[in-house]
PDBQT receptor file of N, H, CA, C and O in Angstrom, charges set to zero:
ATOM      1  N   UNK A   1       0.612  -1.053  -0.022  1.00  0.00    +0.000 N 
ATOM      2  CA  UNK A   1      -0.096  -0.010   0.365  1.00  0.00    +0.000 C 
ATOM      3  C   UNK A   1       0.537   1.035  -0.056  1.00  0.00    +0.000 C 
ATOM      4  O   UNK A   1       0.156   1.746  -0.985  1.00  0.00    +0.000 OA
ATOM      5  N   UNK A   2       1.697   1.217   0.703  1.00  0.00    +0.000 N 
ATOM      6  H   UNK A   2       2.006   0.639   1.458  1.00  0.00    +0.000 HD
ATOM      7  CA  UNK A   2       3.203   2.419   0.782  1.00  0.00    +0.000 C 
ATOM      8  C   UNK A   2       3.465   2.345  -0.495  1.00  0.00    +0.000 C 
ATOM      9  O   UNK A   2       3.463   3.403  -1.124  1.00  0.00    +0.000 OA
ATOM     10  N   UNK A   3       3.692   1.357  -1.045  1.00  0.00    +0.000 N 
ATOM     11  H   UNK A   3       3.693   0.497  -0.534  1.00  0.00    +0.000 HD
ATOM     12  CA  UNK A   3       4.427   1.698  -2.250  1.00  0.00    +0.000 C 
ATOM     13  C   UNK A   3       3.321   1.934  -3.397  1.00  0.00    +0.000 C 
ATOM     14  O   UNK A   3       3.801   2.182  -4.503  1.00  0.00    +0.000 OA
ATOM     15  N   UNK A   4       1.848   1.895  -3.305  1.00  0.00    +0.000 N 
ATOM     16  H   UNK A   4       1.458   1.694  -2.407  1.00  0.00    +0.000 HD
ATOM     17  CA  UNK A   4       1.070   2.305  -4.857  1.00  0.00    +0.000 C 
ATOM     18  C   UNK A   4       1.012   4.205  -4.121  1.00  0.00    +0.000 C 
ATOM     19  O   UNK A   4       0.728   5.169  -4.832  1.00  0.00    +0.000 OA
ATOM     20  N   UNK A   5       1.279   4.286  -2.939  1.00  0.00    +0.000 N 
ATOM     21  H   UNK A   5       1.509   3.502  -2.362  1.00  0.00    +0.000 HD
ATOM     22  CA  UNK A   5       0.493   5.826  -2.511  1.00  0.00    +0.000 C 
ATOM     23  C   UNK A   5       1.892   6.560  -2.954  1.00  0.00    +0.000 C 
ATOM     24  O   UNK A   5       1.800   7.513  -3.727  1.00  0.00    +0.000 OA
ATOM     25  N   UNK A   6       3.270   6.119  -2.458  1.00  0.00    +0.000 N 
ATOM     26  H   UNK A   6       3.344   5.344  -1.829  1.00  0.00    +0.000 HD
ATOM     27  CA  UNK A   6       4.712   6.501  -3.048  1.00  0.00    +0.000 C 
ATOM     28  C   UNK A   6       4.325   6.929  -4.365  1.00  0.00    +0.000 C 
ATOM     29  O   UNK A   6       4.426   8.118  -4.668  1.00  0.00    +0.000 OA
ATOM     30  N   UNK A   7       3.730   5.754  -5.481  1.00  0.00    +0.000 N 
ATOM     31  H   UNK A   7       3.648   4.788  -5.235  1.00  0.00    +0.000 HD
ATOM     32  CA  UNK A   7       3.938   6.143  -6.967  1.00  0.00    +0.000 C 
ATOM     33  C   UNK A   7       3.017   7.216  -7.163  1.00  0.00    +0.000 C 
ATOM     34  O   UNK A   7       3.258   8.275  -7.742  1.00  0.00    +0.000 OA
ATOM     35  N   UNK A   8       1.912   6.848  -6.621  1.00  0.00    +0.000 N 
ATOM     36  H   UNK A   8       1.717   5.987  -6.151  1.00  0.00    +0.000 HD
ATOM     37  CA  UNK A   8       1.052   8.424  -7.011  1.00  0.00    +0.000 C 
ATOM     38  C   UNK A   8       1.247   9.298  -6.766  1.00  0.00    +0.000 C 
ATOM     39  O   UNK A   8       0.784  10.121  -7.556  1.00  0.00    +0.000 OA
ATOM     40  N   UNK A   9       1.853   9.753  -5.842  1.00  0.00    +0.000 N 
ATOM     41  H   UNK A   9       2.229   9.085  -5.200  1.00  0.00    +0.000 HD
ATOM     42  CA  UNK A   9       2.442  10.952  -5.113  1.00  0.00    +0.000 C 
ATOM     43  C   UNK A   9       3.749  11.143  -5.940  1.00  0.00    +0.000 C 
ATOM     44  O   UNK A   9       3.814  12.371  -5.903  1.00  0.00    +0.000 OA
ATOM     45  N   UNK A  10       4.836  10.742  -6.664  1.00  0.00    +0.000 N 
ATOM     46  H   UNK A  10       4.782   9.744  -6.694  1.00  0.00    +0.000 HD
ATOM     47  CA  UNK A  10       5.751  10.896  -7.111  1.00  0.00    +0.000 C 
ATOM     48  C   UNK A  10       5.379  11.183  -8.849  1.00  0.00    +0.000 C 
ATOM     49  O   UNK A  10       6.141  11.560  -9.740  1.00  0.00    +0.000 OA
ATOM     50  N   UNK A  11       3.703  10.794  -8.918  1.00  0.00    +0.000 N 
ATOM     51  H   UNK A  11       3.084  10.489  -8.194  1.00  0.00    +0.000 HD
ATOM     52  CA  UNK A  11       3.494  11.008 -10.348  1.00  0.00    +0.000 C 
ATOM     53  C   UNK A  11       2.602  12.475 -10.611  1.00  0.00    +0.000 C 
ATOM     54  O   UNK A  11       2.267  13.023 -11.661  1.00  0.00    +0.000 OA
ATOM     55  N   UNK A  12       2.418  12.781  -9.414  1.00  0.00    +0.000 N 
ATOM     56  H   UNK A  12       2.690  12.336  -8.561  1.00  0.00    +0.000 HD
ATOM     57  CA  UNK A  12       1.319  14.048  -9.196  1.00  0.00    +0.000 C 
ATOM     58  C   UNK A  12       2.640  14.752  -9.052  1.00  0.00    +0.000 C 
ATOM     59  O   UNK A  12       2.955  15.203 -10.153  1.00  0.00    +0.000 OA
ATOM     60  N   UNK A  13       3.325  14.961  -8.348  1.00  0.00    +0.000 N 
ATOM     61  H   UNK A  13       3.069  14.594  -7.454  1.00  0.00    +0.000 HD
ATOM     62  CA  UNK A  13       4.927  15.677  -8.984  1.00  0.00    +0.000 C 
ATOM     63  C   UNK A  13       4.968  15.883  -9.498  1.00  0.00    +0.000 C 
ATOM     64  O   UNK A  13       4.583  17.005  -9.826  1.00  0.00    +0.000 OA
ATOM     65  N   UNK A  14       5.645  14.810 -10.442  1.00  0.00    +0.000 N 
ATOM     66  H   UNK A  14       5.958  13.899 -10.175  1.00  0.00    +0.000 HD
ATOM     67  CA  UNK A  14       6.155  15.013 -11.717  1.00  0.00    +0.000 C 
ATOM     68  C   UNK A  14       5.637  15.759 -12.746  1.00  0.00    +0.000 C 
ATOM     69  O   UNK A  14       6.215  16.356 -13.654  1.00  0.00    +0.000 OA
ATOM     70  N   UNK A  15       3.886  15.591 -12.355  1.00  0.00    +0.000 N 
ATOM     71  H   UNK A  15       3.416  15.107 -11.617  1.00  0.00    +0.000 HD
ATOM     72  CA  UNK A  15       2.847  16.183 -13.365  1.00  0.00    +0.000 C 
ATOM     73  C   UNK A  15       3.142  17.685 -13.231  1.00  0.00    +0.000 C 
ATOM     74  O   UNK A  15       3.532  18.330 -14.204  1.00  0.00    +0.000 OA
ATOM     75  N   UNK A  16       2.909  18.372 -11.730  1.00  0.00    +0.000 N 
ATOM     76  H   UNK A  16       2.591  17.848 -10.940  1.00  0.00    +0.000 HD
ATOM     77  CA  UNK A  16       2.958  19.609 -11.807  1.00  0.00    +0.000 C 
ATOM     78  C   UNK A  16       4.121  19.858 -12.050  1.00  0.00    +0.000 C 
ATOM     79  O   UNK A  16       4.200  21.031 -12.416  1.00  0.00    +0.000 OA
ATOM     80  N   UNK A  17       5.392  19.206 -12.035  1.00  0.00    +0.000 N 
ATOM     81  H   UNK A  17       5.328  18.253 -11.738  1.00  0.00    +0.000 HD
ATOM     82  CA  UNK A  17       6.309  19.615 -12.019  1.00  0.00    +0.000 C 
ATOM     83  C   UNK A  17       7.375  20.189 -13.664  1.00  0.00    +0.000 C 
ATOM     84  O   UNK A  17       8.351  20.919 -13.842  1.00  0.00    +0.000 OA
ATOM     85  N   UNK A  18       6.386  19.272 -14.635  1.00  0.00    +0.000 N 
ATOM     86  H   UNK A  18       5.593  18.680 -14.490  1.00  0.00    +0.000 HD
ATOM     87  CA  UNK A  18       6.172  19.400 -16.033  1.00  0.00    +0.000 C 
ATOM     88  C   UNK A  18       5.103  20.273 -16.136  1.00  0.00    +0.000 C 
ATOM     89  O   UNK A  18       5.410  20.901 -17.150  1.00  0.00    +0.000 OA
ATOM     90  N   UNK A  19       3.884  20.795 -15.690  1.00  0.00    +0.000 N 
ATOM     91  H   UNK A  19       3.635  20.285 -14.867  1.00  0.00    +0.000 HD
ATOM     92  CA  UNK A  19       2.680  21.866 -16.579  1.00  0.00    +0.000 C 
ATOM     93  C   UNK A  19       3.880  23.162 -16.160  1.00  0.00    +0.000 C 
ATOM     94  O   UNK A  19       4.159  24.031 -16.986  1.00  0.00    +0.000 OA
ATOM     95  N   UNK A  20       4.602  23.118 -14.564  1.00  0.00    +0.000 N 
ATOM     96  H   UNK A  20       4.375  22.412 -13.893  1.00  0.00    +0.000 HD
ATOM     97  CA  UNK A  20       5.018  24.489 -13.983  1.00  0.00    +0.000 C 
ATOM     98  C   UNK A  20       5.876  24.955 -15.170  1.00  0.00    +0.000 C 
ATOM     99  O   UNK A  20       5.578  26.030 -15.690  1.00  0.00    +0.000 OA
ATOM    100  N   UNK A  21       7.150  24.085 -15.755  1.00  0.00    +0.000 N 
ATOM    101  H   UNK A  21       7.392  23.211 -15.332  1.00  0.00    +0.000 HD
ATOM    102  CA  UNK A  21       8.039  24.032 -16.468  1.00  0.00    +0.000 C 
ATOM    103  C   UNK A  21       7.318  24.877 -17.647  1.00  0.00    +0.000 C 
ATOM    104  O   UNK A  21       7.334  26.015 -18.114  1.00  0.00    +0.000 OA
ATOM    105  N   UNK A  22       6.705  23.688 -17.834  1.00  0.00    +0.000 N 
ATOM    106  H   UNK A  22       6.692  22.763 -17.454  1.00  0.00    +0.000 HD
ATOM    107  CA  UNK A  22       6.042  24.118 -19.691  1.00  0.00    +0.000 C 
ATOM    108  C   UNK A  22       5.207  25.699 -19.351  1.00  0.00    +0.000 C 
ATOM    109  O   UNK A  22       5.077  26.424 -20.337  1.00  0.00    +0.000 OA
ATOM    110  N   UNK A  23       4.862  26.028 -18.512  1.00  0.00    +0.000 N 
ATOM    111  H   UNK A  23       4.968  25.438 -17.711  1.00  0.00    +0.000 HD
ATOM    112  CA  UNK A  23       4.160  27.349 -18.213  1.00  0.00    +0.000 C 
ATOM    113  C   UNK A  23       4.774  28.806 -18.504  1.00  0.00    +0.000 C 
ATOM    114  O   UNK A  23       4.599  29.948 -18.927  1.00  0.00    +0.000 OA
ATOM    115  N   UNK A  24       5.623  27.862 -17.947  1.00  0.00    +0.000 N 
ATOM    116  H   UNK A  24       5.765  26.933 -17.604  1.00  0.00    +0.000 HD
ATOM    117  CA  UNK A  24       7.038  29.056 -17.368  1.00  0.00    +0.000 C 
ATOM    118  C   UNK A  24       7.900  29.331 -19.147  1.00  0.00    +0.000 C 
ATOM    119  O   UNK A  24       8.566  30.338 -19.387  1.00  0.00    +0.000 OA
ATOM    120  N   UNK A  25       7.716  28.443 -19.949  1.00  0.00    +0.000 N 
ATOM    121  H   UNK A  25       7.175  27.625 -19.754  1.00  0.00    +0.000 HD
ATOM    122  CA  UNK A  25       8.264  28.493 -20.882  1.00  0.00    +0.000 C 
ATOM    123  C   UNK A  25       7.680  29.290 -21.545  1.00  0.00    +0.000 C 
ATOM    124  O   UNK A  25       8.264  30.294 -21.952  1.00  0.00    +0.000 OA
ATOM    125  N   UNK A  26       6.090  28.996 -21.886  1.00  0.00    +0.000 N 
ATOM    126  H   UNK A  26       5.616  28.180 -21.555  1.00  0.00    +0.000 HD
ATOM    127  CA  UNK A  26       5.793  29.870 -22.376  1.00  0.00    +0.000 C 
ATOM    128  C   UNK A  26       5.725  31.335 -22.519  1.00  0.00    +0.000 C 
ATOM    129  O   UNK A  26       6.001  32.085 -23.455  1.00  0.00    +0.000 OA
ATOM    130  N   UNK A  27       5.282  31.527 -21.333  1.00  0.00    +0.000 N 
ATOM    131  H   UNK A  27       5.058  30.918 -20.573  1.00  0.00    +0.000 HD
ATOM    132  CA  UNK A  27       5.251  32.677 -20.482  1.00  0.00    +0.000 C 
ATOM    133  C   UNK A  27       6.467  34.032 -21.268  1.00  0.00    +0.000 C 
ATOM    134  O   UNK A  27       6.232  35.134 -21.765  1.00  0.00    +0.000 OA
ATOM    135  N   UNK A  28       8.033  33.092 -21.002  1.00  0.00    +0.000 N 
ATOM    136  H   UNK A  28       8.224  32.197 -20.599  1.00  0.00    +0.000 HD
ATOM    137  CA  UNK A  28       9.290  33.185 -21.547  1.00  0.00    +0.000 C 
ATOM    138  C   UNK A  28       8.921  33.839 -22.884  1.00  0.00    +0.000 C 
ATOM    139  O   UNK A  28       9.046  34.989 -23.305  1.00  0.00    +0.000 OA
ATOM    140  N   UNK A  29       8.438  32.739 -23.389  1.00  0.00    +0.000 N 
ATOM    141  H   UNK A  29       8.337  31.805 -23.046  1.00  0.00    +0.000 HD
ATOM    142  CA  UNK A  29       8.745  32.990 -25.269  1.00  0.00    +0.000 C 
ATOM    143  C   UNK A  29       7.996  33.907 -25.626  1.00  0.00    +0.000 C 
ATOM    144  O   UNK A  29       8.405  34.641 -26.526  1.00  0.00    +0.000 OA
ATOM    145  N   UNK A  30       6.222  34.237 -24.835  1.00  0.00    +0.000 N 
ATOM    146  H   UNK A  30       5.890  33.641 -24.104  1.00  0.00    +0.000 HD
ATOM    147  CA  UNK A  30       5.763  35.650 -24.891  1.00  0.00    +0.000 C 
ATOM    148  C   UNK A  30       6.254  36.871 -25.014  1.00  0.00    +0.000 C 
ATOM    149  O   UNK A  30       6.006  37.698 -25.891  1.00  0.00    +0.000 OA
ATOM    150  N   UNK A  31       7.192  36.979 -23.801  1.00  0.00    +0.000 N 
ATOM    151  H   UNK A  31       7.393  36.307 -23.089  1.00  0.00    +0.000 HD
ATOM    152  CA  UNK A  31       7.629  38.157 -23.499  1.00  0.00    +0.000 C 
ATOM    153  C   UNK A  31       9.035  38.483 -24.170  1.00  0.00    +0.000 C 
ATOM    154  O   UNK A  31       9.491  39.599 -24.418  1.00  0.00    +0.000 OA
ATOM    155  N   UNK A  32       9.650  37.159 -24.417  1.00  0.00    +0.000 N 
ATOM    156  H   UNK A  32       9.280  36.252 -24.215  1.00  0.00    +0.000 HD
ATOM    157  CA  UNK A  32      10.648  37.226 -25.589  1.00  0.00    +0.000 C 
ATOM    158  C   UNK A  32      10.342  37.724 -26.944  1.00  0.00    +0.000 C 
ATOM    159  O   UNK A  32      11.124  38.590 -27.334  1.00  0.00    +0.000 OA
ATOM    160  N   UNK A  33       9.313  37.362 -27.833  1.00  0.00    +0.000 N 
ATOM    161  H   UNK A  33       8.678  36.658 -27.516  1.00  0.00    +0.000 HD
ATOM    162  CA  UNK A  33       8.848  37.651 -28.795  1.00  0.00    +0.000 C 
ATOM    163  C   UNK A  33       7.993  39.428 -28.949  1.00  0.00    +0.000 C 
ATOM    164  O   UNK A  33       7.469  39.771 -30.009  1.00  0.00    +0.000 OA
TER     165      UNK A  33
């Protein structure tokens, strides 16, 4: 059970991190252009 919980938490962290970096790069490109 702990392994499944750890897997779900890791997936959520990676998902939000990827979304955060994509969002930042979009803003950066908009400002640069």
